[in-house]
PDB file of N, CA, C and O in Angstrom:
ATOM      1  N   UNK A   1       0.850  -1.180   0.000  1.00  0.00           N
ATOM      2  CA  UNK A   1       0.000   0.000   0.000  1.00  0.00           C
ATOM      3  C   UNK A   1       0.890   1.235   0.000  1.00  0.00           C
ATOM      4  O   UNK A   1       1.797   1.364   0.822  1.00  0.00           O
ATOM      5  N   UNK A   2       0.624   2.115  -0.907  1.00  0.00           N
ATOM      6  CA  UNK A   2       1.342   3.380  -0.930  1.00  0.00           C
ATOM      7  C   UNK A   2       0.513   4.416  -0.173  1.00  0.00           C
ATOM      8  O   UNK A   2      -0.717   4.404  -0.211  1.00  0.00           O
ATOM      9  N   UNK A   3       1.200   5.284   0.496  1.00  0.00           N
ATOM     10  CA  UNK A   3       0.547   6.334   1.253  1.00  0.00           C
ATOM     11  C   UNK A   3       0.544   7.620   0.430  1.00  0.00           C
ATOM     12  O   UNK A   3       1.416   7.831  -0.412  1.00  0.00           O
ATOM     13  N   UNK A   4      -0.439   8.470   0.682  1.00  0.00           N
ATOM     14  CA  UNK A   4      -0.537   9.749  -0.014  1.00  0.00           C
ATOM     15  C   UNK A   4       0.394  10.781   0.634  1.00  0.00           C
ATOM     16  O   UNK A   4       0.632  10.750   1.842  1.00  0.00           O
ATOM     17  N   UNK A   5       0.908  11.682  -0.181  1.00  0.00           N
ATOM     18  CA  UNK A   5       1.714  12.789   0.329  1.00  0.00           C
ATOM     19  C   UNK A   5       0.837  13.612   1.276  1.00  0.00           C
ATOM     20  O   UNK A   5      -0.330  13.871   0.978  1.00  0.00           O
ATOM     21  N   UNK A   6       1.394  14.016   2.400  1.00  0.00           N
ATOM     22  CA  UNK A   6       0.733  14.788   3.460  1.00  0.00           C
ATOM     23  C   UNK A   6      -0.245  13.958   4.287  1.00  0.00           C
ATOM     24  O   UNK A   6      -0.922  14.505   5.157  1.00  0.00           O
ATOM     25  N   UNK A   7      -0.336  12.664   4.038  1.00  0.00           N
ATOM     26  CA  UNK A   7      -1.209  11.808   4.847  1.00  0.00           C
ATOM     27  C   UNK A   7      -0.560  11.597   6.217  1.00  0.00           C
ATOM     28  O   UNK A   7       0.652  11.403   6.312  1.00  0.00           O
ATOM     29  N   UNK A   8      -1.363  11.637   7.263  1.00  0.00           N
ATOM     30  CA  UNK A   8      -0.850  11.442   8.612  1.00  0.00           C
ATOM     31  C   UNK A   8      -0.753   9.940   8.888  1.00  0.00           C
ATOM     32  O   UNK A   8      -1.722   9.198   8.731  1.00  0.00           O
ATOM     33  N   UNK A   9       0.442   9.514   9.304  1.00  0.00           N
ATOM     34  CA  UNK A   9       0.695   8.102   9.569  1.00  0.00           C
ATOM     35  C   UNK A   9       1.318   7.943  10.951  1.00  0.00           C
ATOM     36  O   UNK A   9       1.840   8.896  11.529  1.00  0.00           O
ATOM     37  N   UNK A  10       1.252   6.719  11.466  1.00  0.00           N
ATOM     38  CA  UNK A  10       1.818   6.404  12.770  1.00  0.00           C
ATOM     39  C   UNK A  10       2.774   5.234  12.633  1.00  0.00           C
ATOM     40  O   UNK A  10       2.601   4.371  11.773  1.00  0.00           O
ATOM     41  N   UNK A  11       3.778   5.215  13.485  1.00  0.00           N
ATOM     42  CA  UNK A  11       4.716   4.102  13.527  1.00  0.00           C
ATOM     43  C   UNK A  11       4.018   2.914  14.172  1.00  0.00           C
ATOM     44  O   UNK A  11       3.389   3.062  15.219  1.00  0.00           O
ATOM     45  N   UNK A  12       4.121   1.740  13.562  1.00  0.00           N
ATOM     46  CA  UNK A  12       3.433   0.544  14.040  1.00  0.00           C
ATOM     47  C   UNK A  12       4.069   0.016  15.330  1.00  0.00           C
ATOM     48  O   UNK A  12       3.362  -0.228  16.308  1.00  0.00           O
ATOM     49  N   UNK A  13       5.399  -0.164  15.343  1.00  0.00           N
ATOM     50  CA  UNK A  13       6.086  -0.760  16.495  1.00  0.00           C
ATOM     51  C   UNK A  13       6.906   0.313  17.219  1.00  0.00           C
ATOM     52  O   UNK A  13       8.091   0.500  16.947  1.00  0.00           O
ATOM     53  N   UNK A  14       6.255   1.001  18.134  1.00  0.00           N
ATOM     54  CA  UNK A  14       6.895   2.096  18.872  1.00  0.00           C
ATOM     55  C   UNK A  14       8.064   1.584  19.708  1.00  0.00           C
ATOM     56  O   UNK A  14       9.084   2.263  19.821  1.00  0.00           O
ATOM     57  N   UNK A  15       7.931   0.405  20.290  1.00  0.00           N
ATOM     58  CA  UNK A  15       9.008  -0.141  21.127  1.00  0.00           C
ATOM     59  C   UNK A  15      10.276  -0.403  20.325  1.00  0.00           C
ATOM     60  O   UNK A  15      11.379  -0.259  20.852  1.00  0.00           O
ATOM     61  N   UNK A  16      10.136  -0.781  19.070  1.00  0.00           N
ATOM     62  CA  UNK A  16      11.299  -0.985  18.201  1.00  0.00           C
ATOM     63  C   UNK A  16      12.049   0.329  18.020  1.00  0.00           C
ATOM     64  O   UNK A  16      13.280   0.357  18.040  1.00  0.00           O
ATOM     65  N   UNK A  17      11.305   1.411  17.846  1.00  0.00           N
ATOM     66  CA  UNK A  17      11.914   2.729  17.675  1.00  0.00           C
ATOM     67  C   UNK A  17      12.589   3.168  18.980  1.00  0.00           C
ATOM     68  O   UNK A  17      13.717   3.662  18.961  1.00  0.00           O
ATOM     69  N   UNK A  18      11.906   2.991  20.098  1.00  0.00           N
ATOM     70  CA  UNK A  18      12.471   3.388  21.388  1.00  0.00           C
ATOM     71  C   UNK A  18      13.774   2.663  21.685  1.00  0.00           C
ATOM     72  O   UNK A  18      14.670   3.231  22.309  1.00  0.00           O
ATOM     73  N   UNK A  19      13.890   1.419  21.248  1.00  0.00           N
ATOM     74  CA  UNK A  19      15.081   0.625  21.523  1.00  0.00           C
ATOM     75  C   UNK A  19      16.119   0.635  20.421  1.00  0.00           C
ATOM     76  O   UNK A  19      17.112  -0.087  20.512  1.00  0.00           O
ATOM     77  N   UNK A  20      15.921   1.430  19.382  1.00  0.00           N
ATOM     78  CA  UNK A  20      16.851   1.464  18.246  1.00  0.00           C
ATOM     79  C   UNK A  20      18.183   2.080  18.681  1.00  0.00           C
ATOM     80  O   UNK A  20      18.231   3.267  19.006  1.00  0.00           O
ATOM     81  N   UNK A  21      19.271   1.290  18.694  1.00  0.00           N
ATOM     82  CA  UNK A  21      20.557   1.812  19.155  1.00  0.00           C
ATOM     83  C   UNK A  21      21.193   2.806  18.179  1.00  0.00           C
ATOM     84  O   UNK A  21      22.122   3.523  18.551  1.00  0.00           O
ATOM     85  N   UNK A  22      20.704   2.857  16.935  1.00  0.00           N
ATOM     86  CA  UNK A  22      21.286   3.745  15.935  1.00  0.00           C
ATOM     87  C   UNK A  22      20.578   5.091  15.853  1.00  0.00           C
ATOM     88  O   UNK A  22      21.061   6.003  15.182  1.00  0.00           O
ATOM     89  N   UNK A  23      19.444   5.223  16.525  1.00  0.00           N
ATOM     90  CA  UNK A  23      18.672   6.454  16.491  1.00  0.00           C
ATOM     91  C   UNK A  23      19.112   7.358  17.638  1.00  0.00           C
ATOM     92  O   UNK A  23      19.093   6.950  18.799  1.00  0.00           O
ATOM     93  N   UNK A  24      19.503   8.569  17.313  1.00  0.00           N
ATOM     94  CA  UNK A  24      19.989   9.504  18.332  1.00  0.00           C
ATOM     95  C   UNK A  24      18.868   9.889  19.293  1.00  0.00           C
ATOM     96  O   UNK A  24      17.690   9.850  18.939  1.00  0.00           O
ATOM     97  N   UNK A  25      19.251  10.259  20.504  1.00  0.00           N
ATOM     98  CA  UNK A  25      18.267  10.649  21.521  1.00  0.00           C
ATOM     99  C   UNK A  25      17.430  11.836  21.069  1.00  0.00           C
ATOM    100  O   UNK A  25      16.230  11.876  21.341  1.00  0.00           O
ATOM    101  N   UNK A  26      18.034  12.804  20.384  1.00  0.00           N
ATOM    102  CA  UNK A  26      17.283  13.963  19.896  1.00  0.00           C
ATOM    103  C   UNK A  26      16.181  13.519  18.938  1.00  0.00           C
ATOM    104  O   UNK A  26      15.062  14.029  18.996  1.00  0.00           O
ATOM    105  N   UNK A  27      16.495  12.569  18.056  1.00  0.00           N
ATOM    106  CA  UNK A  27      15.499  12.045  17.117  1.00  0.00           C
ATOM    107  C   UNK A  27      14.382  11.330  17.869  1.00  0.00           C
ATOM    108  O   UNK A  27      13.206  11.493  17.543  1.00  0.00           O
ATOM    109  N   UNK A  28      14.746  10.544  18.866  1.00  0.00           N
ATOM    110  CA  UNK A  28      13.734   9.833  19.675  1.00  0.00           C
ATOM    111  C   UNK A  28      12.821  10.828  20.384  1.00  0.00           C
ATOM    112  O   UNK A  28      11.619  10.593  20.507  1.00  0.00           O
ATOM    113  N   UNK A  29      13.390  11.937  20.851  1.00  0.00           N
ATOM    114  CA  UNK A  29      12.587  12.966  21.531  1.00  0.00           C
ATOM    115  C   UNK A  29      11.589  13.611  20.576  1.00  0.00           C
ATOM    116  O   UNK A  29      10.452  13.884  20.959  1.00  0.00           O
ATOM    117  N   UNK A  30      12.008  13.855  19.334  1.00  0.00           N
ATOM    118  CA  UNK A  30      11.102  14.442  18.332  1.00  0.00           C
ATOM    119  C   UNK A  30       9.972  13.470  18.030  1.00  0.00           C
ATOM    120  O   UNK A  30       8.814  13.880  17.947  1.00  0.00           O
ATOM    121  N   UNK A  31      10.285  12.192  17.866  1.00  0.00           N
ATOM    122  CA  UNK A  31       9.263  11.183  17.603  1.00  0.00           C
ATOM    123  C   UNK A  31       8.272  11.102  18.760  1.00  0.00           C
ATOM    124  O   UNK A  31       7.060  11.054  18.550  1.00  0.00           O
ATOM    125  N   UNK A  32       8.795  11.088  19.975  1.00  0.00           N
ATOM    126  CA  UNK A  32       7.938  11.002  21.163  1.00  0.00           C
ATOM    127  C   UNK A  32       7.041  12.233  21.287  1.00  0.00           C
ATOM    128  O   UNK A  32       5.869  12.113  21.642  1.00  0.00           O
ATOM    129  N   UNK A  33       7.586  13.410  20.998  1.00  0.00           N
ATOM    130  CA  UNK A  33       6.803  14.649  21.082  1.00  0.00           C
ATOM    131  C   UNK A  33       5.641  14.640  20.094  1.00  0.00           C
ATOM    132  O   UNK A  33       4.649  15.341  20.294  1.00  0.00           O
ATOM    133  N   UNK A  34       5.760  13.856  19.037  1.00  0.00           N
ATOM    134  CA  UNK A  34       4.710  13.753  18.019  1.00  0.00           C
ATOM    135  C   UNK A  34       3.831  12.523  18.205  1.00  0.00           C
ATOM    136  O   UNK A  34       3.051  12.170  17.321  1.00  0.00           O
ATOM    137  N   UNK A  35       3.962  11.869  19.364  1.00  0.00           N
ATOM    138  CA  UNK A  35       3.206  10.641  19.619  1.00  0.00           C
ATOM    139  C   UNK A  35       3.430   9.617  18.512  1.00  0.00           C
ATOM    140  O   UNK A  35       2.539   8.835  18.182  1.00  0.00           O
ATOM    141  N   UNK A  36       4.640   9.635  17.941  1.00  0.00           N
ATOM    142  CA  UNK A  36       5.041   8.685  16.894  1.00  0.00           C
ATOM    143  C   UNK A  36       4.153   8.786  15.658  1.00  0.00           C
ATOM    144  O   UNK A  36       3.941   7.802  14.949  1.00  0.00           O
ATOM    145  N   UNK A  37       3.640   9.986  15.410  1.00  0.00           N
ATOM    146  CA  UNK A  37       2.815  10.262  14.237  1.00  0.00           C
ATOM    147  C   UNK A  37       3.463  11.380  13.426  1.00  0.00           C
ATOM    148  O   UNK A  37       3.919  12.380  13.983  1.00  0.00           O
ATOM    149  N   UNK A  38       3.500  11.202  12.107  1.00  0.00           N
ATOM    150  CA  UNK A  38       4.103  12.199  11.235  1.00  0.00           C
ATOM    151  C   UNK A  38       3.363  12.256   9.909  1.00  0.00           C
ATOM    152  O   UNK A  38       2.304  11.650   9.748  1.00  0.00           O
ATOM    153  N   UNK A  39       3.933  12.990   8.963  1.00  0.00           N
ATOM    154  CA  UNK A  39       3.291  13.212   7.671  1.00  0.00           C
ATOM    155  C   UNK A  39       4.166  12.670   6.537  1.00  0.00           C
ATOM    156  O   UNK A  39       5.380  12.872   6.515  1.00  0.00           O
ATOM    157  N   UNK A  40       3.522  11.983   5.608  1.00  0.00           N
ATOM    158  CA  UNK A  40       4.222  11.427   4.454  1.00  0.00           C
ATOM    159  C   UNK A  40       4.732  12.574   3.584  1.00  0.00           C
ATOM    160  O   UNK A  40       3.978  13.471   3.208  1.00  0.00           O
ATOM    161  N   UNK A  41       6.027  12.524   3.273  1.00  0.00           N
ATOM    162  CA  UNK A  41       6.611  13.562   2.427  1.00  0.00           C
ATOM    163  C   UNK A  41       7.095  13.019   1.092  1.00  0.00           C
ATOM    164  O   UNK A  41       7.293  13.785   0.149  1.00  0.00           O
ATOM    165  N   UNK A  42       7.291  11.684   0.999  1.00  0.00           N
ATOM    166  CA  UNK A  42       7.777  11.126  -0.264  1.00  0.00           C
ATOM    167  C   UNK A  42       7.570   9.615  -0.270  1.00  0.00           C
ATOM    168  O   UNK A  42       7.727   8.951   0.754  1.00  0.00           O
ATOM    169  N   UNK A  43       7.214   9.080  -1.446  1.00  0.00           N
ATOM    170  CA  UNK A  43       7.166   7.639  -1.691  1.00  0.00           C
ATOM    171  C   UNK A  43       8.175   7.326  -2.777  1.00  0.00           C
ATOM    172  O   UNK A  43       8.257   8.046  -3.773  1.00  0.00           O
ATOM    173  N   UNK A  44       8.946   6.259  -2.598  1.00  0.00           N
ATOM    174  CA  UNK A  44       9.929   5.879  -3.611  1.00  0.00           C
ATOM    175  C   UNK A  44      10.251   4.392  -3.482  1.00  0.00           C
ATOM    176  O   UNK A  44       9.904   3.755  -2.487  1.00  0.00           O
ATOM    177  N   UNK A  45      10.912   3.853  -4.492  1.00  0.00           N
ATOM    178  CA  UNK A  45      11.350   2.462  -4.475  1.00  0.00           C
ATOM    179  C   UNK A  45      12.860   2.418  -4.377  1.00  0.00           C
ATOM    180  O   UNK A  45      13.566   3.226  -4.981  1.00  0.00           O
ATOM    181  N   UNK A  46      13.347   1.446  -3.594  1.00  0.00           N
ATOM    182  CA  UNK A  46      14.780   1.198  -3.527  1.00  0.00           C
ATOM    183  C   UNK A  46      14.980  -0.294  -3.703  1.00  0.00           C
ATOM    184  O   UNK A  46      14.506  -1.091  -2.893  1.00  0.00           O
ATOM    185  N   UNK A  47      15.668  -0.665  -4.742  1.00  0.00           N
ATOM    186  CA  UNK A  47      15.881  -2.077  -5.079  1.00  0.00           C
ATOM    187  C   UNK A  47      14.565  -2.836  -5.155  1.00  0.00           C
ATOM    188  O   UNK A  47      14.479  -3.984  -4.719  1.00  0.00           O
ATOM    189  N   UNK A  48      13.543  -2.197  -5.708  1.00  0.00           N
ATOM    190  CA  UNK A  48      12.245  -2.833  -5.889  1.00  0.00           C
ATOM    191  C   UNK A  48      11.360  -2.843  -4.659  1.00  0.00           C
ATOM    192  O   UNK A  48      10.237  -3.345  -4.714  1.00  0.00           O
ATOM    193  N   UNK A  49      11.845  -2.294  -3.542  1.00  0.00           N
ATOM    194  CA  UNK A  49      11.045  -2.244  -2.314  1.00  0.00           C
ATOM    195  C   UNK A  49      10.446  -0.854  -2.131  1.00  0.00           C
ATOM    196  O   UNK A  49      11.179   0.135  -2.119  1.00  0.00           O
ATOM    197  N   UNK A  50       9.109  -0.765  -1.987  1.00  0.00           N
ATOM    198  CA  UNK A  50       8.496   0.554  -1.777  1.00  0.00           C
ATOM    199  C   UNK A  50       8.816   1.083  -0.375  1.00  0.00           C
ATOM    200  O   UNK A  50       8.665   0.380   0.625  1.00  0.00           O
ATOM    201  N   UNK A  51       9.260   2.334  -0.335  1.00  0.00           N
ATOM    202  CA  UNK A  51       9.599   2.993   0.927  1.00  0.00           C
ATOM    203  C   UNK A  51       8.856   4.319   1.018  1.00  0.00           C
ATOM    204  O   UNK A  51       8.469   4.902   0.005  1.00  0.00           O
ATOM    205  N   UNK A  52       8.666   4.783   2.245  1.00  0.00           N
ATOM    206  CA  UNK A  52       7.950   6.038   2.481  1.00  0.00           C
ATOM    207  C   UNK A  52       8.754   6.898   3.445  1.00  0.00           C
ATOM    208  O   UNK A  52       9.150   6.441   4.518  1.00  0.00           O
ATOM    209  N   UNK A  53       8.992   8.149   3.054  1.00  0.00           N
ATOM    210  CA  UNK A  53       9.638   9.120   3.930  1.00  0.00           C
ATOM    211  C   UNK A  53       8.545   9.831   4.729  1.00  0.00           C
ATOM    212  O   UNK A  53       7.567  10.325   4.168  1.00  0.00           O
ATOM    213  N   UNK A  54       8.733   9.871   6.048  1.00  0.00           N
ATOM    214  CA  UNK A  54       7.775  10.503   6.949  1.00  0.00           C
ATOM    215  C   UNK A  54       8.503  11.587   7.738  1.00  0.00           C
ATOM    216  O   UNK A  54       9.588  11.352   8.271  1.00  0.00           O
ATOM    217  N   UNK A  55       7.905  12.769   7.810  1.00  0.00           N
ATOM    218  CA  UNK A  55       8.511  13.878   8.537  1.00  0.00           C
ATOM    219  C   UNK A  55       7.722  14.151   9.811  1.00  0.00           C
ATOM    220  O   UNK A  55       6.491  14.162   9.823  1.00  0.00           O
ATOM    221  N   UNK A  56       8.478  14.372  10.883  1.00  0.00           N
ATOM    222  CA  UNK A  56       7.925  14.655  12.211  1.00  0.00           C
ATOM    223  C   UNK A  56       8.398  16.055  12.589  1.00  0.00           C
ATOM    224  O   UNK A  56       9.580  16.368  12.447  1.00  0.00           O
ATOM    225  N   UNK A  57       7.482  16.901  13.069  1.00  0.00           N
ATOM    226  CA  UNK A  57       7.792  18.298  13.343  1.00  0.00           C
ATOM    227  C   UNK A  57       7.599  18.629  14.827  1.00  0.00           C
ATOM    228  O   UNK A  57       6.679  18.139  15.482  1.00  0.00           O
ATOM    229  N   UNK A  58       8.499  19.479  15.330  1.00  0.00           N
ATOM    230  CA  UNK A  58       8.272  20.173  16.599  1.00  0.00           C
ATOM    231  C   UNK A  58       8.433  21.654  16.278  1.00  0.00           C
ATOM    232  O   UNK A  58       8.705  22.009  15.131  1.00  0.00           O
ATOM    233  N   UNK A  59       8.269  22.521  17.272  1.00  0.00           N
ATOM    234  CA  UNK A  59       8.415  23.962  17.014  1.00  0.00           C
ATOM    235  C   UNK A  59       9.797  24.315  16.481  1.00  0.00           C
ATOM    236  O   UNK A  59       9.929  25.176  15.611  1.00  0.00           O
ATOM    237  N   UNK A  60      10.831  23.650  17.005  1.00  0.00           N
ATOM    238  CA  UNK A  60      12.198  24.004  16.641  1.00  0.00           C
ATOM    239  C   UNK A  60      12.864  23.031  15.681  1.00  0.00           C
ATOM    240  O   UNK A  60      13.872  23.375  15.063  1.00  0.00           O
ATOM    241  N   UNK A  61      12.323  21.819  15.542  1.00  0.00           N
ATOM    242  CA  UNK A  61      13.021  20.778  14.801  1.00  0.00           C
ATOM    243  C   UNK A  61      12.123  20.056  13.817  1.00  0.00           C
ATOM    244  O   UNK A  61      10.895  20.084  13.895  1.00  0.00           O
ATOM    245  N   UNK A  62      12.811  19.403  12.880  1.00  0.00           N
ATOM    246  CA  UNK A  62      12.122  18.552  11.920  1.00  0.00           C
ATOM    247  C   UNK A  62      12.978  17.301  11.745  1.00  0.00           C
ATOM    248  O   UNK A  62      14.204  17.384  11.671  1.00  0.00           O
ATOM    249  N   UNK A  63      12.333  16.155  11.681  1.00  0.00           N
ATOM    250  CA  UNK A  63      13.023  14.880  11.507  1.00  0.00           C
ATOM    251  C   UNK A  63      12.321  14.103  10.409  1.00  0.00           C
ATOM    252  O   UNK A  63      11.098  13.962  10.432  1.00  0.00           O
ATOM    253  N   UNK A  64      13.085  13.596   9.444  1.00  0.00           N
ATOM    254  CA  UNK A  64      12.520  12.748   8.401  1.00  0.00           C
ATOM    255  C   UNK A  64      13.145  11.371   8.512  1.00  0.00           C
ATOM    256  O   UNK A  64      14.368  11.231   8.544  1.00  0.00           O
ATOM    257  N   UNK A  65      12.300  10.362   8.569  1.00  0.00           N
ATOM    258  CA  UNK A  65      12.721   8.964   8.658  1.00  0.00           C
ATOM    259  C   UNK A  65      12.096   8.205   7.497  1.00  0.00           C
ATOM    260  O   UNK A  65      11.006   8.550   7.040  1.00  0.00           O
ATOM    261  N   UNK A  66      12.778   7.183   7.023  1.00  0.00           N
ATOM    262  CA  UNK A  66      12.275   6.340   5.939  1.00  0.00           C
ATOM    263  C   UNK A  66      11.797   5.021   6.527  1.00  0.00           C
ATOM    264  O   UNK A  66      12.474   4.406   7.351  1.00  0.00           O
ATOM    265  N   UNK A  67      10.604   4.596   6.080  1.00  0.00           N
ATOM    266  CA  UNK A  67       9.994   3.376   6.598  1.00  0.00           C
ATOM    267  C   UNK A  67       9.596   2.436   5.478  1.00  0.00           C
ATOM    268  O   UNK A  67       9.257   2.863   4.375  1.00  0.00           O
ATOM    269  N   UNK A  68       9.643   1.139   5.783  1.00  0.00           N
ATOM    270  CA  UNK A  68       9.055   0.133   4.905  1.00  0.00           C
ATOM    271  C   UNK A  68       7.542   0.228   5.075  1.00  0.00           C
ATOM    272  O   UNK A  68       7.060   0.756   6.077  1.00  0.00           O
ATOM    273  N   UNK A  69       6.801  -0.279   4.106  1.00  0.00           N
ATOM    274  CA  UNK A  69       5.346  -0.156   4.108  1.00  0.00           C
ATOM    275  C   UNK A  69       4.687  -0.771   5.339  1.00  0.00           C
ATOM    276  O   UNK A  69       3.663  -0.267   5.801  1.00  0.00           O
ATOM    277  N   UNK A  70       5.254  -1.848   5.879  1.00  0.00           N
ATOM    278  CA  UNK A  70       4.633  -2.503   7.031  1.00  0.00           C
ATOM    279  C   UNK A  70       5.032  -1.883   8.369  1.00  0.00           C
ATOM    280  O   UNK A  70       4.573  -2.335   9.419  1.00  0.00           O
ATOM    281  N   UNK A  71       5.873  -0.863   8.344  1.00  0.00           N
ATOM    282  CA  UNK A  71       6.326  -0.221   9.573  1.00  0.00           C
ATOM    283  C   UNK A  71       5.478   0.986   9.972  1.00  0.00           C
ATOM    284  O   UNK A  71       5.614   1.502  11.081  1.00  0.00           O
ATOM    285  N   UNK A  72       4.600   1.435   9.068  1.00  0.00           N
ATOM    286  CA  UNK A  72       3.718   2.564   9.365  1.00  0.00           C
ATOM    287  C   UNK A  72       2.291   2.220   8.949  1.00  0.00           C
ATOM    288  O   UNK A  72       2.048   1.306   8.162  1.00  0.00           O
ATOM    289  N   UNK A  73       1.354   2.991   9.510  1.00  0.00           N
ATOM    290  CA  UNK A  73      -0.061   2.808   9.169  1.00  0.00           C
ATOM    291  C   UNK A  73      -0.737   4.168   9.184  1.00  0.00           C
ATOM    292  O   UNK A  73      -0.241   5.116   9.792  1.00  0.00           O
ATOM    293  N   UNK A  74      -1.880   4.252   8.505  1.00  0.00           N
ATOM    294  CA  UNK A  74      -2.664   5.484   8.542  1.00  0.00           C
ATOM    295  C   UNK A  74      -3.130   5.724   9.970  1.00  0.00           C
ATOM    296  O   UNK A  74      -3.499   4.780  10.669  1.00  0.00           O
ATOM    297  N   UNK A  75      -3.117   6.970  10.405  1.00  0.00           N
ATOM    298  CA  UNK A  75      -3.611   7.296  11.739  1.00  0.00           C
ATOM    299  C   UNK A  75      -5.099   6.954  11.797  1.00  0.00           C
ATOM    300  O   UNK A  75      -5.867   7.297  10.899  1.00  0.00           O
ATOM    301  N   UNK A  76      -5.478   6.284  12.855  1.00  0.00           N
ATOM    302  CA  UNK A  76      -6.874   5.900  13.024  1.00  0.00           C
ATOM    303  C   UNK A  76      -7.150   4.463  12.621  1.00  0.00           C
ATOM    304  O   UNK A  76      -8.256   3.963  12.831  1.00  0.00           O
ATOM    305  N   UNK A  77      -6.170   3.798  12.051  1.00  0.00           N
ATOM    306  CA  UNK A  77      -6.367   2.389  11.668  1.00  0.00           C
ATOM    307  C   UNK A  77      -5.890   1.465  12.761  1.00  0.00           C
ATOM    308  O   UNK A  77      -5.976   0.245  12.619  1.00  0.00           O
TER     309      UNK A  77
END
């Protein structure tokens, strides 16, 4: 399933994100401040796999993360 640009999505496995050793604490704080919900900014394929870029905003910061299709869902689903 491809997501629409500007569609609000949520991270499916929040605990995976919280425990990600490669994600900086500042990035984790931005995700948490957004209740792990962000907006789709781009859809693209890499090596035949569909990926979605999602941006999370706070007043001072912006974070964009790339997710596989099964790692995010539409908000409200």
